[in-house]
C-alpha positions as CSV (number, residue, x, y, z in Angstrom):
1,M,-38.5,-3.8,-17.9
2,L,-36.8,-1.1,-15.8
3,E,-36.4,2.2,-17.6
4,L,-33.0,3.7,-16.8
5,K,-33.0,7.0,-15.0
6,H,-30.4,9.1,-16.8
7,D,-29.6,10.9,-20.1
8,L,-27.8,7.9,-21.7
9,R,-31.0,5.9,-22.3
10,I,-30.9,4.4,-25.8
11,P,-33.9,4.4,-28.1
12,A,-35.5,1.0,-28.8
13,T,-38.1,-0.1,-31.2
14,R,-41.4,-1.5,-29.9
15,D,-40.2,-5.0,-30.8
16,E,-37.0,-4.5,-29.0
17,K,-38.8,-3.3,-25.9
18,G,-41.1,-6.3,-26.1
19,R,-38.2,-8.7,-26.4
20,R,-36.5,-7.1,-23.4
21,N,-39.7,-7.4,-21.3
22,F,-40.0,-11.1,-22.3
23,V,-36.3,-11.9,-21.4
24,S,-36.6,-10.0,-18.1
25,G,-39.7,-12.0,-17.3
26,L,-38.0,-15.2,-18.4
27,R,-35.0,-14.5,-16.1
28,S,-37.4,-13.9,-13.2
29,F,-39.2,-17.1,-13.9
30,V,-36.0,-19.1,-14.0
31,L,-34.5,-17.6,-10.8
32,H,-37.8,-17.6,-8.9
33,D,-40.1,-20.4,-10.0
34,M,-37.7,-22.8,-11.6
35,A,-35.2,-22.3,-8.7
36,A,-38.0,-23.2,-6.3
37,G,-38.7,-26.3,-8.4
38,L,-35.0,-27.2,-8.3
39,R,-34.9,-27.1,-4.5
40,H,-38.0,-29.4,-4.4
41,V,-36.4,-31.8,-6.9
42,Y,-33.3,-31.9,-4.8
43,A,-35.1,-32.5,-1.5
44,A,-37.6,-35.0,-2.9
45,D,-35.4,-37.1,-5.2
46,V,-31.7,-36.2,-5.5
47,E,-30.8,-36.0,-1.9
48,P,-32.6,-39.3,-0.9
49,R,-30.9,-41.1,-3.8
50,W,-27.5,-39.9,-2.6
51,K,-28.3,-40.9,1.0
52,R,-29.2,-44.4,-0.2
53,R,-25.9,-44.8,-2.0
54,R,-23.6,-43.0,0.5
55,G,-25.4,-43.4,3.7
56,R,-25.4,-39.7,4.3
57,A,-26.5,-36.4,2.8
58,P,-24.2,-34.3,0.6
59,R,-21.9,-32.3,2.9
60,N,-21.1,-29.3,0.7
61,G,-22.0,-27.5,-2.5
62,S,-19.6,-29.6,-4.6
63,E,-21.3,-32.8,-3.5
64,V,-24.7,-31.4,-4.2
65,H,-23.6,-30.4,-7.7
66,E,-22.2,-34.0,-8.2
67,A,-25.5,-35.4,-7.0
68,I,-27.8,-33.2,-9.0
69,R,-25.9,-32.9,-12.3
70,P,-27.5,-36.0,-13.9
71,N,-31.0,-34.9,-13.0
72,E,-33.2,-33.9,-16.0
73,Y,-34.8,-31.0,-14.3
74,F,-31.4,-29.6,-13.4
75,K,-30.3,-29.9,-17.0
76,F,-33.4,-28.1,-18.3
77,Y,-33.0,-25.4,-15.6
78,S,-29.4,-24.8,-16.5
79,A,-30.0,-24.8,-20.2
80,L,-32.8,-22.3,-19.9
81,R,-30.8,-20.1,-17.5
82,V,-27.8,-20.0,-19.9
83,T,-30.1,-19.3,-22.9
84,A,-31.9,-16.5,-21.0
85,Q,-28.5,-14.9,-20.1
86,D,-27.4,-15.1,-23.8
87,M,-30.8,-13.6,-24.8
88,V,-30.2,-10.6,-22.6
89,Y,-27.3,-9.5,-24.8
90,Q,-29.2,-10.4,-28.0
91,T,-32.0,-8.0,-27.0
92,V,-29.7,-5.2,-25.8
93,R,-26.7,-5.1,-28.1
94,P,-28.3,-4.1,-31.4
95,A,-29.8,-0.9,-30.0
96,V,-26.6,0.0,-28.2
97,E,-24.5,-0.4,-31.3
98,R,-27.0,1.6,-33.3
99,S,-26.6,4.4,-30.7
100,R,-22.8,4.3,-30.5
101,E,-22.4,7.8,-32.0
102,S,-25.3,9.4,-30.1
103,L,-23.8,8.0,-26.8
104,R,-20.5,9.8,-27.5
105,E,-22.4,13.0,-28.4
106,C,-24.5,12.8,-25.2
107,A,-21.3,12.3,-23.1
108,A,-19.7,15.3,-24.8
109,G,-22.7,17.5,-24.3
110,L,-22.9,16.6,-20.6
111,A,-19.2,17.5,-20.3
112,E,-20.0,21.0,-21.6
113,R,-23.3,21.6,-19.8
114,R,-22.5,19.9,-16.5
115,P,-18.7,19.5,-16.0
116,L,-19.0,17.6,-12.7
117,G,-16.3,15.1,-11.6
118,S,-13.4,13.9,-13.7
119,L,-11.9,11.0,-15.6
120,E,-8.3,9.8,-15.6
121,L,-7.5,7.1,-18.2
122,D,-4.3,5.2,-18.5
123,P,-3.9,3.9,-22.1
124,G,-0.9,1.9,-21.0
125,L,-2.6,0.0,-18.2
126,P,-2.4,-3.8,-18.8
127,I,-5.9,-5.3,-18.8
128,P,-5.8,-8.4,-16.5
129,R,-6.5,-11.6,-18.3
130,S,-9.3,-12.3,-15.8
131,V,-11.1,-9.5,-17.9
132,S,-9.5,-9.7,-21.3
133,A,-9.6,-13.5,-21.7
134,V,-13.1,-14.1,-20.2
135,D,-16.5,-12.9,-21.6
136,I,-17.7,-12.3,-18.0
137,H,-21.4,-13.1,-17.5
138,L,-21.3,-14.3,-21.2
139,M,-21.0,-10.6,-22.2
140,P,-19.4,-10.6,-25.7
141,G,-16.1,-8.8,-25.6
142,S,-16.2,-8.5,-21.8
143,Y,-16.1,-5.0,-20.2
144,H,-13.0,-3.5,-21.7
145,S,-13.4,-3.9,-25.5
146,E,-13.5,-0.6,-27.4
147,E,-15.2,0.1,-30.7
148,G,-13.4,3.4,-31.5
149,P,-12.2,6.6,-29.9
150,D,-14.1,7.8,-26.8
151,D,-16.2,4.7,-26.9
152,L,-18.9,4.0,-24.3
153,T,-20.4,0.9,-25.9
154,A,-19.4,-1.7,-23.3
155,G,-20.6,0.6,-20.5
156,S,-24.0,1.0,-22.1
157,I,-24.3,-2.8,-22.8
158,Y,-23.5,-3.4,-19.1
159,D,-26.0,-0.9,-17.8
160,N,-28.8,-2.0,-20.1
161,R,-28.2,-5.7,-19.7
162,L,-28.4,-5.2,-15.9
163,A,-31.7,-3.4,-16.3
164,V,-33.0,-6.5,-18.1
165,S,-31.4,-9.3,-16.2
166,S,-32.1,-8.0,-12.6
167,F,-35.9,-7.7,-13.3
168,G,-36.3,-4.8,-10.9
169,L,-34.4,-6.1,-7.9
170,M,-31.5,-3.7,-8.3
171,G,-33.7,-0.6,-7.8
172,Q,-34.8,2.3,-10.1
173,N,-31.2,3.3,-10.7
174,L,-29.6,-0.2,-10.5
175,D,-28.1,1.1,-7.3
176,D,-29.8,-0.9,-4.6
177,I,-26.5,-2.3,-3.3
178,G,-24.9,1.0,-3.0
179,Q,-28.0,2.6,-1.4
180,T,-28.3,-0.2,1.1
181,V,-24.7,-0.2,2.2
182,A,-24.3,3.6,2.4
183,R,-27.5,4.0,4.3
184,W,-26.6,1.2,6.6
185,L,-23.3,3.0,7.5
186,R,-25.2,6.2,8.2
187,H,-27.7,4.3,10.3
188,A,-25.0,2.3,12.2
189,R,-22.5,5.1,12.7
190,P,-24.4,8.4,12.6
191,Q,-21.4,10.4,13.8
192,F,-19.0,9.0,11.1
193,A,-18.4,11.7,8.5
194,P,-16.0,10.4,5.7
195,R,-14.1,13.0,3.8
196,S,-13.2,10.7,0.9
197,I,-14.7,7.4,-0.4
198,L,-13.3,4.9,-2.9
199,D,-15.3,2.4,-4.9
200,L,-13.2,-0.5,-6.3
201,G,-14.2,-2.2,-9.6
202,C,-17.0,0.4,-10.1
203,T,-17.9,-0.5,-13.7
204,V,-20.5,2.1,-14.7
205,G,-20.7,3.7,-11.2
206,H,-24.2,2.6,-10.5
207,N,-23.3,1.7,-6.9
208,T,-20.7,4.6,-6.6
209,G,-23.3,7.3,-6.8
210,P,-25.3,6.5,-3.7
211,W,-22.2,7.2,-1.6
212,K,-22.3,10.8,-2.9
213,D,-26.0,10.9,-2.1
214,Q,-25.6,9.8,1.5
215,F,-22.3,11.7,2.2
216,P,-22.6,14.8,-0.1
217,D,-19.6,16.5,1.6
218,A,-17.2,13.6,0.8
219,E,-15.0,13.4,-2.3
220,V,-16.0,10.2,-4.1
221,H,-13.8,8.2,-6.4
222,G,-14.3,5.1,-8.5
223,V,-11.7,2.9,-10.1
224,D,-11.9,0.2,-12.8
225,V,-9.7,-1.3,-15.6
226,A,-12.3,-0.8,-18.3
227,A,-12.1,2.5,-20.1
228,P,-15.4,2.4,-22.0
229,C,-17.2,1.6,-18.7
230,L,-15.5,4.6,-17.0
231,R,-16.4,7.0,-19.8
232,Y,-20.0,5.9,-19.5
233,A,-19.8,6.1,-15.6
234,L,-18.7,9.7,-15.7
235,A,-21.4,10.7,-18.2
236,R,-24.0,8.8,-16.2
237,A,-22.9,10.5,-13.0
238,R,-23.0,13.9,-14.6
239,S,-26.5,13.3,-16.0
240,Q,-27.6,12.6,-12.4
241,G,-25.9,15.7,-11.0
242,R,-23.3,13.7,-9.1
243,E,-19.7,14.9,-8.8
244,I,-17.6,11.7,-8.9
245,H,-14.0,11.2,-10.0
246,F,-13.2,8.1,-12.0
247,H,-9.8,6.5,-12.6
248,Q,-8.5,3.7,-14.8
249,M,-6.6,1.6,-12.3
250,N,-6.0,-2.0,-11.2
251,A,-7.3,-2.4,-7.7
252,E,-4.3,-4.6,-6.9
253,S,-2.0,-1.6,-7.4
254,L,-3.7,1.7,-6.6
255,R,-2.0,5.0,-7.5
256,F,-3.3,6.7,-4.4
257,A,-1.1,7.8,-1.5
258,D,-1.2,6.0,1.9
259,A,-4.1,7.0,4.2
260,S,-6.1,8.8,1.4
261,F,-9.6,7.5,2.1
262,D,-12.0,7.1,5.0
263,V,-14.1,4.4,3.2
264,V,-13.0,1.7,0.7
265,F,-16.0,-0.1,-0.8
266,S,-16.7,-2.6,-3.5
267,S,-19.8,-4.4,-4.7
268,M,-19.8,-7.8,-6.4
269,F,-16.2,-7.3,-7.4
270,L,-14.0,-9.7,-5.5
271,H,-15.5,-12.8,-7.0
272,E,-14.3,-11.6,-10.4
273,I,-10.7,-11.7,-9.2
274,P,-8.3,-14.7,-9.4
275,P,-7.5,-15.9,-5.9
276,A,-3.9,-14.7,-5.9
277,G,-5.1,-11.1,-6.5
278,I,-7.6,-10.8,-3.6
279,P,-4.9,-10.5,-0.9
280,R,-3.2,-7.7,-2.9
281,I,-6.5,-5.8,-3.2
282,L,-7.3,-6.1,0.5
283,A,-3.7,-5.0,1.4
284,E,-4.1,-2.0,-0.9
285,A,-7.4,-1.2,0.8
286,W,-5.6,-1.2,4.2
287,R,-2.8,1.0,2.8
288,V,-5.0,3.7,1.4
289,L,-7.4,3.8,4.4
290,R,-6.9,6.4,7.1
291,P,-6.8,5.3,10.7
292,G,-10.4,4.9,11.9
293,G,-11.5,4.3,8.3
294,L,-13.8,1.5,7.0
295,M,-13.3,-1.2,4.4
296,V,-16.6,-2.8,3.3
297,H,-17.2,-5.3,0.5
298,M,-20.6,-6.3,-0.6
299,E,-20.2,-9.8,-2.0
300,L,-21.6,-13.3,-2.2
301,P,-21.7,-15.0,1.1
302,P,-19.0,-17.6,1.9
303,N,-19.7,-21.2,1.2
304,G,-18.9,-22.1,4.8
305,A,-21.8,-20.0,6.0
306,L,-24.5,-21.7,3.9
307,A,-26.3,-24.9,3.8
308,P,-25.0,-27.3,1.1
309,F,-27.8,-26.8,-1.4
310,D,-27.6,-23.0,-1.1
311,A,-23.8,-23.1,-1.5
312,F,-24.3,-25.2,-4.7
313,Y,-27.0,-22.8,-6.0
314,L,-24.8,-19.7,-5.7
315,D,-21.8,-21.6,-7.3
316,W,-23.9,-22.4,-10.4
317,D,-22.4,-19.3,-12.1
318,C,-18.9,-20.7,-11.7
319,A,-19.7,-23.8,-13.8
320,Y,-22.1,-22.3,-16.3
321,N,-21.9,-18.5,-16.6
322,N,-18.3,-17.7,-17.3
323,E,-17.5,-16.9,-13.7
324,P,-14.3,-19.0,-13.2
325,F,-13.4,-17.3,-9.9
326,Y,-16.8,-17.4,-8.3
327,K,-16.4,-20.6,-6.3
328,P,-12.7,-20.1,-5.4
329,Y,-13.6,-16.8,-3.9
330,R,-16.6,-18.2,-2.0
331,D,-14.4,-20.9,-0.6
332,L,-12.3,-18.3,1.2
333,D,-12.8,-17.3,4.8
334,P,-13.5,-13.6,4.9
335,R,-12.3,-13.2,8.5
336,R,-8.9,-14.8,7.6
337,I,-8.3,-12.8,4.4
338,V,-9.1,-9.5,6.2
339,R,-6.7,-10.4,9.0
340,D,-4.0,-11.4,6.6
341,A,-4.3,-8.0,4.9
342,G,-3.3,-6.3,8.1
343,F,-6.6,-5.5,9.8
344,D,-7.2,-6.1,13.5
345,P,-9.4,-9.3,13.7
346,A,-11.3,-7.7,16.6
347,K,-12.5,-5.1,14.1
348,F,-13.8,-7.5,11.5
349,F,-17.6,-7.6,10.8
350,E,-20.0,-9.3,8.5
351,V,-23.7,-8.5,8.0
352,A,-26.5,-9.5,5.7
353,L,-28.5,-6.3,5.0
354,P,-32.1,-6.2,3.8
355,S,-32.5,-4.5,0.4
356,W,-33.2,-0.8,0.8
357,G,-35.4,-0.7,-2.3
358,A,-37.7,-3.6,-1.3
359,L,-38.9,-1.9,1.9
360,S,-40.2,1.4,3.2
361,P,-37.7,3.3,5.3
362,R,-39.6,2.3,8.5
363,E,-39.7,-1.4,7.4
364,W,-36.0,-1.3,6.5
365,R,-35.0,0.1,9.9
366,E,-37.2,-2.5,11.6
367,A,-35.5,-5.3,9.5
368,L,-32.1,-4.0,10.6
369,R,-33.2,-4.1,14.3
370,A,-34.5,-7.6,13.8
371,G,-30.9,-8.8,12.9
372,T,-28.4,-9.0,10.1
373,A,-27.4,-12.6,10.4
374,I,-26.8,-14.6,7.2
375,E,-29.9,-16.4,6.1
376,S,-28.9,-19.4,3.9
377,G,-31.8,-19.3,1.5
378,R,-31.9,-15.5,0.9
379,T,-28.5,-14.0,1.4
380,G,-26.7,-13.1,-1.9
381,R,-29.4,-14.7,-4.0
382,L,-31.0,-12.6,-6.7
383,A,-34.6,-13.2,-5.7
384,R,-37.4,-11.6,-3.8
385,G,-36.4,-10.8,-0.2
386,V,-32.7,-10.7,-1.1
387,R,-30.3,-9.7,1.7
388,W,-26.9,-8.3,0.6
389,Y,-23.9,-9.9,2.4
390,C,-21.2,-7.5,3.4
391,F,-17.9,-8.0,5.3
392,G,-14.9,-5.8,6.2
393,A,-13.2,-4.1,9.0
394,W,-12.4,-0.8,10.6
395,K,-8.8,0.3,10.6
């Protein structure tokens, strides 16, 4: 299992480490080996049966789901995947709760020794029901629950569970998405020098930090609704020597002035939002961007860009992993929602970026030159060779 690279690491017993390694390996087995088996079962059995009954192949992910749901292999795959996800929290939570006080002390010590960045909390901020009423990713208590004053527990659970559940594909600092997108921007627009950067839905700031790494002269901000995640994010950034400013805000109603930022970024955030909120978030991004600025969202690829089986595979989380807005988001047309938010359609873009951490710098640049088109079997899928899908527009 990945060892976190900051001062907020929590001590774990040998048995706890063994269980984490087992669960991480189980997750990898389910999402690699069993997923390959699922594709084979679909091609060899499920799709031919559907064709014999309907006279055609399934046309979209929903029809693939309808066709494969009775299949015994799919039932076993789904049961094991849900169990593995629940086991992630069972292996992480006891050590985090045991370390609750030491986490607070560590954060306080970092504030004294390395007072970088800042934190602005809003105790009166209403927590959206999309967070408060849903244990997202099956995480008990979701991201916002607090165990006491100055609590960091939810942030630590999020960070440690991601280290287990991503089985190394998110990089040494769980920041592969941020590193990939920020480095792509530097590569694609070497003359672009942002003065201020905003990360929407930043959780523990793992993908916020790379923007400070790649643009050290920029002022970097992150917003989220979850106070314990933001406390943790500030301490995490301080322990890594990064000056980042965190704010408790709802991305649908930002408390920043018009034209405040040169980059507005998010990673794996929009699919957590009810469909009615997405237009408001994109409109806010347009409002706070300066002319010539960039809005870029790393997200799951749209269903319309994928083959039916791959669309079904990515939408599995919507049905079985407490991600109720996953499929409604992926059914949207990114080009249309960007246009409707006020951006010029001619300045829209979408790319599928090779993972920075999976390649050497030379290989990564070569992969970019080879093309950034969406590949149905790899884009957005947590597996070897993953390509991160991004879309957005210049203002």
